[in-house]
C-alpha positions as CSV (number, residue, x, y, z in Angstrom):
1,M,41.5,-36.7,23.5
2,P,41.5,-40.4,24.7
3,A,44.3,-42.6,23.5
4,G,43.5,-44.5,20.3
5,H,41.1,-41.9,19.0
6,H,42.3,-40.1,15.8
7,V,40.6,-37.1,14.2
8,K,40.0,-37.7,10.6
9,A,40.6,-34.7,8.4
10,Q,37.5,-33.3,6.7
11,Q,37.7,-33.8,2.9
12,K,36.8,-30.7,0.8
13,E,36.6,-30.1,-2.9
14,E,36.3,-26.8,-4.5
15,L,33.6,-26.5,-7.1
16,P,33.9,-24.5,-10.3
17,L,31.4,-21.6,-10.3
18,S,29.4,-23.2,-13.0
19,K,28.9,-26.4,-11.0
20,A,28.1,-24.5,-7.9
21,A,25.4,-22.5,-9.8
22,Q,24.0,-25.7,-11.4
23,M,23.7,-27.3,-7.9
24,L,22.1,-24.1,-6.4
25,L,19.5,-23.9,-9.3
26,E,18.8,-27.6,-9.0
27,E,18.1,-27.2,-5.2
28,C,15.7,-24.4,-5.9
29,R,13.9,-26.5,-8.6
30,M,13.7,-29.4,-6.1
31,V,12.2,-27.3,-3.4
32,L,9.8,-25.2,-5.4
33,P,7.2,-27.8,-6.4
34,G,6.7,-28.7,-2.7
35,I,6.2,-25.1,-1.6
36,Q,3.9,-24.5,-4.6
37,A,1.8,-27.5,-3.6
38,L,1.6,-26.3,0.0
39,F,0.6,-22.8,-1.3
40,G,-2.2,-24.4,-3.4
41,F,-3.6,-26.4,-0.4
42,Q,-3.5,-23.2,1.6
43,L,-5.5,-21.4,-1.0
44,V,-8.1,-24.1,-1.4
45,A,-8.6,-24.3,2.4
46,V,-10.2,-20.9,2.4
47,F,-13.0,-22.0,0.0
48,N,-13.9,-25.0,2.2
49,S,-17.0,-24.5,4.2
50,A,-15.3,-25.8,7.4
51,F,-12.9,-22.8,7.2
52,D,-15.6,-20.4,8.5
53,Q,-17.2,-23.0,10.7
54,K,-14.2,-24.4,12.6
55,L,-11.8,-21.5,12.6
56,S,-12.2,-18.3,14.6
57,Q,-11.6,-15.0,12.9
58,T,-8.2,-14.8,14.5
59,E,-7.3,-18.3,13.2
60,Q,-8.5,-17.2,9.8
61,H,-6.2,-14.2,9.9
62,L,-3.4,-16.5,11.1
63,H,-4.0,-18.7,8.1
64,F,-3.8,-15.6,5.9
65,T,-0.5,-14.7,7.5
66,A,0.8,-18.3,6.9
67,L,-0.4,-18.0,3.2
68,A,1.5,-14.7,2.8
69,L,4.6,-16.2,4.4
70,V,4.6,-19.2,2.0
71,A,4.0,-16.8,-0.9
72,I,7.1,-14.9,0.2
73,A,9.1,-18.2,0.4
74,V,8.0,-19.0,-3.2
75,A,9.3,-15.6,-4.4
76,L,12.6,-16.0,-2.7
77,V,13.2,-19.6,-4.0
78,M,12.3,-18.4,-7.5
79,A,14.4,-15.3,-7.4
80,P,17.8,-16.9,-8.2
81,A,16.5,-18.3,-11.5
82,A,14.8,-14.9,-12.3
83,F,18.1,-13.1,-11.4
84,H,20.2,-15.5,-13.5
85,R,17.9,-15.1,-16.6
86,Q,18.1,-11.3,-16.4
87,A,21.5,-10.5,-15.1
88,G,23.8,-12.8,-17.0
89,I,22.7,-16.0,-18.7
90,T,26.1,-16.6,-20.1
91,E,28.1,-16.0,-17.0
92,I,28.3,-17.1,-13.3
93,T,29.8,-14.8,-10.8
94,D,30.5,-15.0,-7.1
95,T,27.9,-12.3,-6.6
96,F,25.2,-14.5,-8.2
97,L,26.1,-17.4,-6.0
98,K,26.3,-15.4,-2.8
99,L,23.1,-13.6,-3.5
100,S,21.2,-16.7,-4.6
101,T,22.4,-18.7,-1.6
102,R,21.1,-15.9,0.7
103,L,17.8,-15.8,-1.1
104,M,17.4,-19.6,-0.7
105,L,18.3,-19.5,3.0
106,W,16.0,-16.5,3.6
107,S,13.2,-18.4,2.1
108,M,13.5,-21.0,4.8
109,W,12.4,-18.6,7.6
110,P,9.0,-17.5,6.0
111,L,8.4,-21.2,5.0
112,T,9.1,-22.4,8.5
113,L,6.8,-19.8,10.0
114,G,4.1,-20.4,7.5
115,V,4.1,-24.2,7.9
116,C,4.2,-23.9,11.7
117,I,1.3,-21.4,11.8
118,D,-0.9,-23.6,9.7
119,F,0.2,-26.7,11.6
120,Y,-0.9,-24.9,14.8
121,I,-4.4,-24.3,13.1
122,V,-4.7,-27.9,12.0
123,A,-3.6,-29.2,15.5
124,R,-6.1,-26.8,17.3
125,V,-8.9,-28.3,15.1
126,L,-7.8,-31.9,15.4
127,I,-6.4,-32.2,18.9
128,G,-7.7,-29.1,20.8
129,G,-6.4,-25.8,21.8
130,A,-4.3,-26.8,24.8
131,L,-1.9,-29.0,22.9
132,A,-1.8,-27.0,19.6
133,P,0.8,-24.5,20.6
134,W,3.1,-27.1,22.0
135,V,3.1,-29.3,18.9
136,A,3.4,-26.3,16.7
137,T,6.4,-25.1,18.8
138,A,7.9,-28.7,18.6
139,L,7.6,-28.5,14.8
140,F,9.2,-25.1,14.7
141,S,12.1,-26.5,16.9
142,I,12.6,-29.4,14.6
143,Y,12.8,-27.0,11.5
144,V,15.1,-24.6,13.2
145,G,17.3,-27.5,14.5
146,L,17.6,-29.2,11.2
147,W,17.7,-26.3,8.9
148,F,19.8,-23.7,10.8
149,V,21.4,-25.2,14.0
150,L,22.7,-28.5,12.6
151,P,24.3,-27.1,9.5
152,R,26.1,-24.4,11.5
153,T,27.1,-26.8,14.2
154,L,28.5,-29.3,11.7
155,K,30.3,-26.5,9.9
156,R,31.9,-25.2,13.1
157,F,32.7,-28.7,14.2
158,A,34.3,-29.6,10.9
159,S,36.4,-26.4,10.7
160,P,40.0,-26.7,11.8
């Protein structure tokens, strides 16, 4: 390390289980309306006359796949609240936090894929077939980079 550069120690604070659970459930509540709105728009698109006119049967099936993936993401994001209500409304456990965190993280994969598949379809309609895979792949890379690579990189970088 060059002279004059000092490494600042990462500050950490342990959260009580109740606070960690509160934060987790708030994160789920924050994400859920956006995913539900997306799901609603995906459902409405099918009933638009342009759906049959502008999309090939393969693209219609891709949209259905994207719809299913977003529905799975909704189920995964809602699962921690359902689990908490049924498994122990008066207590918070490590198991609840670990399971709920995994469910929330798992929801990001089908959400990423669903959004990117539909983004591909929209790009194909608006800018043509040649560029659509590239812009959808770029969007996928942004999601993966921000949601999965960056947090793990920062965590590894901040660890002693």
